[in-house]
C-alpha positions in Angstrom: -72.6 -326.1 335.0 -72.6 -326.4 331.2 -69.2 -325.9 329.5 -68.4 -322.5 328.1 -66.5 -323.4 324.9 -63.9 -320.9 323.9 -64.4 -319.4 320.5 -60.7 -319.5 319.7 -60.6 -323.2 320.6 -63.6 -323.9 318.4 -62.0 -322.0 315.5 -58.9 -324.1 316.0 -60.6 -327.5 315.6 -62.6 -326.1 312.6 -59.4 -324.9 310.9 -57.6 -328.1 311.6 -60.2 -330.0 309.7 -60.1 -327.5 306.8 -56.3 -327.6 306.4 -55.8 -331.2 307.3 -53.8 -331.2 310.5 -53.5 -329.5 313.8 -49.9 -328.5 313.0 -51.0 -326.6 309.9 -53.9 -325.1 311.8 -51.4 -323.8 314.4 -49.3 -322.2 311.6 -52.3 -320.6 310.0 -53.7 -319.2 313.2 -50.3 -318.0 314.4 -50.1 -320.2 317.5 -47.6 -322.7 318.8 -48.4 -326.4 318.6 -48.3 -326.6 322.4 -50.9 -323.9 322.7 -53.1 -325.8 320.2 -52.6 -329.0 322.2 -53.7 -327.2 325.4 -56.8 -325.8 323.7 -57.7 -329.3 322.5 -57.2 -330.8 326.0 -59.3 -328.0 327.5 -62.1 -328.7 325.0 -62.1 -332.4 325.9 -62.2 -331.6 329.6 -65.2 -329.4 329.0 -66.9 -332.0 326.8 -66.2 -334.8 329.3 -65.1 -337.2 326.6 -62.5 -337.7 323.9 -63.0 -335.6 320.9 -60.2 -336.9 318.7 -58.4 -340.2 318.4 -55.1 -341.0 316.9 -55.2 -342.8 313.5 -51.7 -343.4 312.3 -49.9 -340.1 312.4 -53.1 -338.1 312.4 -55.8 -337.2 314.9 -59.4 -337.9 313.6 -62.6 -336.8 315.3 -64.5 -339.3 317.4 -68.3 -339.4 317.2 -68.5 -336.7 319.9 -65.8 -334.8 318.0 -67.9 -334.9 314.8 -70.9 -333.6 316.7 -68.9 -330.7 318.3 -67.4 -329.9 314.9 -70.8 -329.5 313.4 -71.8 -327.0 316.1 -68.4 -325.3 316.1 -68.6 -324.5 312.3 -72.0 -322.8 312.9 -70.8 -321.0 316.1 -67.7 -319.6 314.4 -69.6 -318.5 311.3 -72.2 -316.7 313.5 -69.5 -315.2 315.6 -67.7 -313.8 312.5 -71.0 -312.6 311.0 -71.9 -310.7 314.2 -68.4 -309.3 314.4 -68.5 -308.1 310.7 -72.0 -306.6 311.3 -70.5 -304.6 314.2 -67.5 -303.5 312.2 -65.1 -305.7 314.2 -62.2 -307.6 312.4 -62.7 -311.3 312.1 -60.2 -314.1 311.7 -62.1 -316.5 309.4 -63.9 -316.5 306.1 -67.7 -316.0 306.7 -68.6 -317.8 303.4 -66.6 -320.5 301.5 -67.6 -321.0 297.9 -66.4 -323.6 295.4 -66.6 -322.5 291.8 -65.6 -323.9 288.4 -63.3 -321.6 286.4 -66.1 -321.2 283.8 -67.8 -318.7 286.1 -64.9 -316.6 287.4 -65.5 -313.7 285.0 -69.3 -313.2 285.4 -71.1 -315.3 288.0 -68.5 -314.8 290.7 -68.1 -310.9 290.5 -71.8 -310.4 290.0 -72.8 -312.6 292.9 -70.2 -311.0 295.3 -71.3 -307.5 294.2 -75.0 -308.1 294.8 -74.3 -309.9 298.1 -72.0 -307.1 299.2 -74.9 -304.6 298.9 -77.0 -306.8 301.1 -74.3 -307.8 303.6 -71.4 -305.4 303.4 -68.1 -306.3 305.0 -68.4 -310.1 305.0 -65.5 -312.1 303.7 -66.1 -314.5 300.8 -63.4 -317.2 300.2 -63.5 -318.7 296.7 -62.0 -322.0 295.8 -61.4 -323.2 292.2 -61.5 -327.0 291.8 -63.0 -330.1 290.3 -66.5 -331.5 290.8 -65.5 -334.5 292.8 -63.5 -332.3 295.1 -66.3 -329.8 295.6 -68.8 -332.6 296.5 -66.4 -334.0 299.1 -65.5 -330.5 300.5 -69.2 -329.6 300.9 -70.0 -332.9 302.6 -67.1 -332.4 305.0 -68.3 -328.9 305.8 -65.1 -327.3 304.5 -67.2 -325.4 301.8 -70.5 -323.8 302.4 -71.7 -323.9 298.8 -70.4 -324.9 295.4 -71.4 -325.0 291.8 -70.5 -328.3 290.1 -71.1 -330.1 286.8 -72.7 -333.5 286.7 -73.7 -335.9 284.0 -77.5 -335.9 283.8 -79.1 -338.3 286.3 -81.8 -338.6 288.9 -79.5 -339.3 291.8 -77.2 -336.3 291.5 -76.8 -334.2 294.7 -77.9 -330.6 295.1 -80.2 -328.3 293.3 -80.2 -328.3 289.4 -79.7 -324.8 288.1 -79.3 -325.5 284.4 -78.9 -328.3 281.9 -76.3 -327.0 279.3 -75.6 -328.5 275.9 -72.0 -329.4 275.1 -70.3 -328.4 271.8 -67.0 -328.9 269.9 -64.8 -325.8 269.9 -61.6 -324.8 268.1 -59.8 -321.6 267.2 -61.2 -319.4 264.4 -58.2 -319.9 262.1 -56.9 -323.5 262.5 -59.1 -326.4 263.6 -56.0 -328.4 264.4 -52.2 -328.2 264.3 -50.5 -327.8 260.9 -49.4 -331.2 259.5 -51.9 -333.2 261.7 -53.3 -336.3 260.1 -56.8 -335.6 258.8 -58.1 -338.9 260.1 -57.1 -338.3 263.7 -58.7 -335.6 265.9 -56.3 -333.6 268.1 -57.9 -332.8 271.4 -57.2 -330.1 274.0 -58.8 -331.2 277.3 -58.6 -331.0 281.1 -56.5 -333.7 282.7 -58.3 -336.6 284.3 -60.9 -336.7 286.0 -63.1 -334.4 284.0 -66.7 -334.8 282.8 -66.1 -332.8 279.6 -63.1 -335.0 278.8 -65.2 -338.2 279.5 -68.0 -336.9 277.2 -65.6 -336.1 274.4 -63.8 -339.5 274.4 -66.9 -341.6 274.9 -68.7 -339.9 272.0 -65.7 -340.3 269.7 -65.1 -343.9 270.7 -68.8 -344.8 270.1 -68.5 -343.3 266.6 -65.1 -345.0 266.0 -63.5 -341.6 265.4 -59.7 -341.7 265.9 -58.3 -339.1 268.3 -55.1 -338.1 270.1 -54.4 -335.9 273.1 -52.7 -332.7 271.8 -52.6 -330.9 275.2 -54.0 -331.6 278.7 -54.2 -328.9 281.4 -56.1 -328.2 284.7 -56.6 -324.6 283.5 -59.5 -323.3 281.5 -57.6 -320.2 280.2 -55.0 -322.7 279.2 -57.5 -324.6 277.1 -58.7 -321.4 275.4 -55.2 -320.3 274.7 -54.3 -323.6 273.1 -57.3 -323.4 270.8 -56.5 -319.9 269.8 -53.1 -321.1 268.7 -54.5 -323.9 266.7 -53.5 -326.8 268.9 -56.7 -328.8 268.5 -60.4 -329.1 269.5 -62.1 -329.1 272.9 -65.5 -329.8 274.4 -67.2 -327.2 276.6 -70.5 -325.4 277.1 -71.1 -322.2 275.1 -70.8 -320.1 278.3 -68.2 -317.3 278.1 -66.5 -318.8 275.0 -63.8 -316.3 273.8 -64.4 -314.4 270.6 -61.4 -316.1 269.0 -63.0 -319.6 269.5 -65.8 -321.0 267.5 -68.2 -324.0 267.4 -66.8 -326.4 264.8 -69.2 -329.3 265.4 -71.2 -328.9 262.2 -68.3 -327.7 260.0 -66.2 -330.8 260.9 -69.2 -333.1 261.0 -68.5 -334.2 264.5 -71.1 -336.3 266.5 -73.6 -334.7 268.8 -72.6 -334.5 272.4 -74.7 -335.0 275.6 -75.8 -332.2 277.9 -74.3 -331.5 281.3 -76.1 -330.4 284.5 -75.0 -327.5 286.6 -76.0 -328.0 290.2 -75.6 -326.1 293.5 -74.3 -328.0 296.4 -74.8 -326.8 300.0 -73.7 -328.2 303.3 -76.3 -329.3 305.7 -76.4 -326.4 308.1 -75.8 -322.9 306.7 -75.4 -319.7 308.6 -77.9 -316.9 307.9 -75.2 -315.1 305.8 -74.5 -318.3 303.8 -78.3 -318.8 303.2 -78.5 -315.2 301.8 -75.4 -315.8 299.6 -77.0 -319.0 298.3 -80.2 -317.1 297.3 -78.1 -314.5 295.5 -76.0 -317.1 293.7 -79.1 -318.9 292.6 -80.6 -315.8 291.1 -77.3 -314.9 289.3 -76.8 -318.3 287.8 -80.3 -318.6 286.6 -79.9 -315.1 284.9 -76.4 -315.3 283.5 -76.1 -319.1 282.8 -79.5 -320.8 282.5 -81.2 -317.8 281.0 -78.4 -317.0 278.6 -78.4 -320.7 277.5 -82.1 -320.6 276.8 -81.7 -317.4 274.7 -78.8 -318.9 272.8 -80.7 -322.1 271.9 -83.6 -319.9 270.8 -81.4 -318.1 268.3 -79.9 -321.3 266.8 
């Protein structure tokens, strides 16, 4: 007789991969570690082979475990989607989205609002992070979809949604801190690694323009706030730039910057709900980001 895998046990191994350990999964799911161990043992008995092997202090999936995890993610998602459709409370996020902070004020709320009208009641979990993190999380199946920036290139993963020009930005009043040397450009940038940071520094170095780091931060609102208080210059796209920040590239005779690609990453096997969310996200980004960029370039 084929094994009847328990949905709670499948959710447990999926969660353990998402949070990094079975101990943390037990805490998140409100179970004891002994209960989690029993669930894992039962799954291995049903599968008829080891699903996890010890690697140092951690348990890592075997080849059979990886195969079961792939199915388990889809089973849990479909289970939660069916429960939501029937008005039953679910324990997990139906859709997991990775999103740069650039799109939190327009793309995220517009996408969720449109999707909510199509699939009411489904839970969307949004993660802010870096491009390299998003790519790895999608590959591992811990995110269903993500928007990520990439340097233009043929081998970039995912679907290209827009190619956006980069510009130099500063506050409207002070292009750099009072008393700053005129021959050294003060920069406000994300901390490493960051494609915008790399584009800025490589462009300046190629033109032999002296610079210094005035402020580094992992926060986009932090970058905008620093510019508004005259702490230096940054490199971003023109998407959702605050009114108190302006493009200073021409005024300061700064070199032309490269463009940057915005791409959608999706994991290999999406649930029907995640596929519907992907389509809505595609439409919203092409309207609010790619379309707006084209209109902006047409006006310049």
